[in-house]
N, C-alpha and C positions, 0 to 999 in steps of 0.2 A: 635882555637881562644885563649884558655887558654895558650897553649904553646907559641904562638907568643907574647902575652903580657908578659908572664913570662920572656922570653928571653930579653926583653928590659926594664924590671923592673916593675913588677906588683904592687909594693908598691907605685909607683908614682900615678897612677890612684886611688888606694885605699885611698891615702891621700886626694884626691879631694872628694871622697865619705864620708870620715871621716868628712871633713869640713861641708858637707851638713847635716849630722846627728847631728853634734854639734849645728848647727843653729836651727834644728827642736827641739832638746831637750831644748835649752835655751828658745825658743819661747813658748813652752808648759808650762814649769815650772815657768817662771818668774812671772806670775800672782799671784802665791801663796805668793811670797814675797811682791808684790805691792798692795795686796788686800786692806789693811786699807787705803792707800793713794788714791786708785781709788775710794773706797766707799765715802770717805770724799769729794773728788773733784767733783764727779758726783752726789752727794746728794742722795745716796741710802744706805740702810743698808747693813751689812755684808752678811746676807743670800742671798740678791738679787745680790750683787756683786759676791757671790760664784757661781752664774749661769754662770759666765764667764769660770769657770773651768768645770762645768757639761756640758754646751753647747759645749765646745771644745771637750770633750770626746765623746759626741753624734755625733758631726760632723765627727770625725775620724772614729767612728764605722759604721756610715751609709753612709755618702757621699763618703768616700774614695773608698769603693768597687764599688759603682756605677760609679764613674769617671774612675776607672780602666777598667771596662767593656766597657765603651764608647770610651776609647782611646786604645783599645787592638791592633789596627793596626798601631799606631804611634810608630816610632822607640824609643827605651828606652832612649837614650841620648837626643834626641830632646824633648821628653816628660819631662824629668827631668829638662831641661832648661826652658821649659814653666812653670812647677810647681814652679821653683825657682823665676821666674819673678812674678807669682801670689803671692808667699810668700812675696816677697819684697813689692808689692803693698798692700797686706793685712796688713802688719805691719806698712806701712806708713799711711794707713787709721786709724789704731789704734792710731797712734801718733797725728793725727789731729782731733780725735773724741772729740766732745764737749758735747755730751749727752750719757747716758748709752747705749741706744739701738743701736746707731751708733757703739760704741765700741764692743758690742756683735756681731753685724753683721760682723764687720771687723775680729773679732776673729774666726768666723765661716769660713770665706774665708781662713784664715791660717790653720784651722783645716782640711779643705777639701784637702789641699796640703799635710798635714802631712803624712797620711797613704800611699798616692800614692808615695811620695818621699822616704819614708822608704822602701816600697815594691820594687821600681825600684832599689834603692841602693843595696838591698840584691840580686836581680836577677843579676845585673851587677857584683857584688863582686864575686858571685859563678861562673860566667862564665869566669871571667878574672883570677881567682886564679888558681895556679897549682893544678894538681890532688893530692888529699890527704890533701889539705890546705883550703878546703872550709869553714870548721867550724872556723878555725883561721881567715879567712877573715871576716866572719860575726861577730865574737867576736871583731874584730877591729872596725867595724861599731858601735857596741853597746858601745864600749869604748868611742866613740864620744859622745854618750848620757850620759855616766857616767861623762865625763869631763864637760859636761854642768852643772851637779849638783855641781861639785867641784869648777869650775871657772866661767862658764857662768852666773849662777844665782847670786852668790855673787857679781860679777863685775856689772851685770845689776842692782842689788839692790843698790849698791853704787852709780851708775850713777843716779838712780831714786831719791835717798835720797838727792844727791847734786844738781841735775838740774831739778828734777821733773820727774814723771813717763813717760811723753811723750818722754823725751830724751832717755829713755831706749828702747822704741819701734823704735825710729829713729836709735839707735845704732844697733839693731837687723836687721833692714832693710838694713843698710849699710853692715853688715857682710854677709847677704844673697846675696847681690849684688856681693861682693867679692867671695863668694863661687861659684856663677854662672860663674864668669870669670875663676876660677880655673877649674871647670868642663868642660867648653868650650875648655880650653887649653889642659888639660891632659887626658880627657876620650876619647878613640878612638870612631870614628863615629859609628862603628858597635858593640860596646860593649853592651853585654846583649841580642844580637839578636840570636835567635836559627836558626839552618839551615833551619827549616821550621817554619814560623811564625804561632802561634796558632790562632784559631778563637774564636768567642764568645761561641759557644757551647762546644768547647774543654775546654775552661777556666772554664765554669760552671760545666762540668762533672768532671774535675779534683778537683774542690773545694768541691764537695759533695761525693767524694770517702769515704767509711767507715773509712779507715785508717786516712785520713785527718780530718774527723769530730771527731774521737777519740782524735787526737792530739790537735785540737782546744779546746776540752773539758778539757783536762789536763792542757793546758796553762791557760785557764780561771780560773780553780780551784786554780792554783798556784798564780795567781795575786790577787784573792779574799783573799787568805791567807796572802799575803804580805801586802795588803792595809788595812785589818782589823787592823793591827798593825801600819803601817806607817802613815796612815791618822791621827792618834791620838797620834803619838809618842811624840810630845812636851809636852802636858799635862801629859802623862804617866810618862816621865822621871823627870819632875819637881815636880809633886804632889805626886807620889807614890815612885819613886826611890830617890828623894831628890837631884837630880842634880841641882846645882845652875843655874839660868837662864843665867848668864853670860858665863857659860861653854857649853851651848847647841850648839852654832855655832861650837865650837871646836869638840864636839862629832859628829855632822853631817859631818864635814869635814873629820874626821877620818874614819867614816863609808864609805863615798864616796871614800876616798883614797884607803882603803883596797879593796873595791869592784872593783876598777879599775884593780888591779892586779889579783884578783880572776877571773874576766871576761876573761882576757887574758890567764890565766893559763888553764881555762876550755876549751878554744878553742883548745889549743894544745893537751890536754888530750883527748878531744872528737874526734879529727882527728885520734887518735891512737885507742881508745876504746870508742865507742859512748855511747851505752846504759849503760855500767858500770859507766861511768862518770855521766850520768843523775841520775841514781839510787843512786849513792853515794852522790850527791849533795842534793837530796831530803831527803834521810835518815838522813844526817848530820844536815840539817836545822830543821827537825822535832825534833831531839834529843836536839838541842840547844834551840829551843823554849820552850821545857819542862824544860830545865835547867833555862832559863830566868824566867819562871813562879815561880821557887823556890827561885831565888836570886833577885827578882824584888824590894825588899825593900832596897837593897844595891846599892848605886850609882856606886861604882866601879864594882861590880858584873854585874850590868845592862850594864854598858859601855863596859865591856869585852865581854859579851854575844852578845850584838848587833853588835859589830865590827866583831865577828866571823861569825854571821849570815849573815852579809852583804858581808864579804869576800867570803864565800862559795855560798850564795844564788844568788849573781850577776852572777855567772857562769851558771845559768840555761838557760837564754834566747837564747844564741848563739847555743848550741847544739839542743835545742828544735826546734828552727826555721829552722835550717839547715836540720835536718832529714826530716821534712815534705816537704821542698822544693826539696830535692833529689827525693822524691817519686812522684813529679809532674813536673819533669824537662822538660817534653814535653809541658806543659802549665802552667808556674809558676806565671804568672803576677797577676791574681786575688788572688790566694792562698797566695802569699807573702804579699799582702795588707791585707788580712783577718787575718793574724797573728797579725797585729796591732789592728784589730777589737777585736780579742779574748782577747788581753792584756787589751785594754781599757774597754771592758765590765767587765772584772775582777776587774779593778780599781774602777769602779762605784759601782759594787755590794759589793765589800769588804768594801769600805768606808761606804756604807749604813748599812751593817750588823754590823760593829763596832759601828756606831752611835746608832743603835737600841739596841745593848747590853748595852751600857752605859746608854741610856735613861731608859732601863728596870731595872736599879739598879744593874747590874752585876759588875760594876766597871771596871776601867782600868786594874786591875790585871788579869781579865779574858781574855783579848785580846790575850796574847800569846797562851793560850790553844785553843781558837777558831781558831787562825791562824794555829796552828799545825794540827788541825782537817781537815781543808781544804787542806793543803799541803799534808796530808795523802791521801786525795782523788785524788790529782794530781799524787801521787806515784802510786795509783791503776790504774789511767787512763793511765799512761805511761807503766805500766805493761801490760795492755790490748793492747796498741799500739804495744809493743814488741811482744806479743803473736800473734797478727793479722799478723804482718810482717813475723814472722817465719812460720805461717801456710800458708801464701800466697806463700812464697818461696818454701815450701815443696809440694804445690799442683802441680799435673802434668799439663804440658802445653797442651792446646787443640790441637787436631790433625789437 
C-alpha cells in the first residue's frame, strides 16, 4: 500500500490529512481567544466559561478512545468522513447556541471527534508514507496543528471580533466541510487499512502493552511540563519579564513560527536516528528552561529563550507518537487515539499544577523550574521506554 501511494504522490493525500488536523487544531484552540466575548454574551463568568476548555479536554481524553473501540471495524477513510461530518455539525451547533449549556454540549460533540480524527489521520499517514518516512509524515500532520496556532486562531479571532463569535464557529464548520471534500477526493478508499483488520480484543491488548504504557506516561509528563508554563505564559511575560502587552501577539507568532520548522526538522531527524533525536530534544528543552529561569526578568532574554524552547520542543510530538504506533502496527487504532488522551491529560494536569503553584505564592518565576522538573521525568520515561525496547529485542524468541 505504501509503495503504491508513494508512486502516485503520497504528499497529495497527506495534504488532505493536513487540512483535517488544521481544522481540529483551530477548533480546539479558538475558545481561548474568544473566551471573554463568550462569557459576556452568554452571561457567565470567566471561570464558568473556562469549562468550555476543560470540558473539551475531558471529551478528547475519555470519549475519543471509547468511540475508537466502538468503530474498530469501520474502514478508516469512511470513519474519518463520518467524524468530519459530525465535526461540522458540532461547530454549526456552537454557532447557533443561545445559552451556555448548549454551547458546552456542542463543544463536547466536537471534542469527541477530535481524538478519533487525529488517531485516524496518524494511522493513514503512517500506512501511506514510504518506508523510512513515517515520522516525517506524522510531523507533517502535527504541522497542521502548529499552523492552526499561527494562522487559524488569529484569523478566527479577527472574524469573531469583526462579526461576533458565532461567525467564527460558522467559519470553522465551513472549513471542516471543505476538508471533508478534500479527504473524499484524495484519500484512497483502502488507506489506513491493515492486511488483517484488528478486533476489539487486539486493540485493547496492544494499548496496554508495557512499552505503550511507558510511552503514554512519558508523553503525559512532557505535556504537564509544557502546560505548567504555557497556560500562564501571558501573565508571566507581561508581569515578570516586562514584555509590553502590545508585543505579546508578535512573541506568540514568533514562537509558533519557529515551532513549525522545528517540528518538520525533527521528523526528518527522527526517521534517521529516532531515540537520539528524542533524547536531544528533551535534554535541550530542560537546559533552556533552566536558562529561562535565570533570564526571566529580561524581556529580550525571555523572548529568545521561549523561541528556542518552542523551536526545539515542538519537535517532540511526532517522534514520540510515531515510535509507539510502530510498536502496535498490528492494532494501531485505539493506541493512536490514546496518544491524544495522554497529551490532553498532561495539558489538564499541567495547567492545574501551574495554577496551584501560583496560588501557593511561588510566583510565575517558579514555573520554568517546575516545567523543567516534569520534562526531566519525561526524559526518564523515554529512557525506560528505550531500555524496554532494547531488552525486548534482545530476548530470545519462544520456540
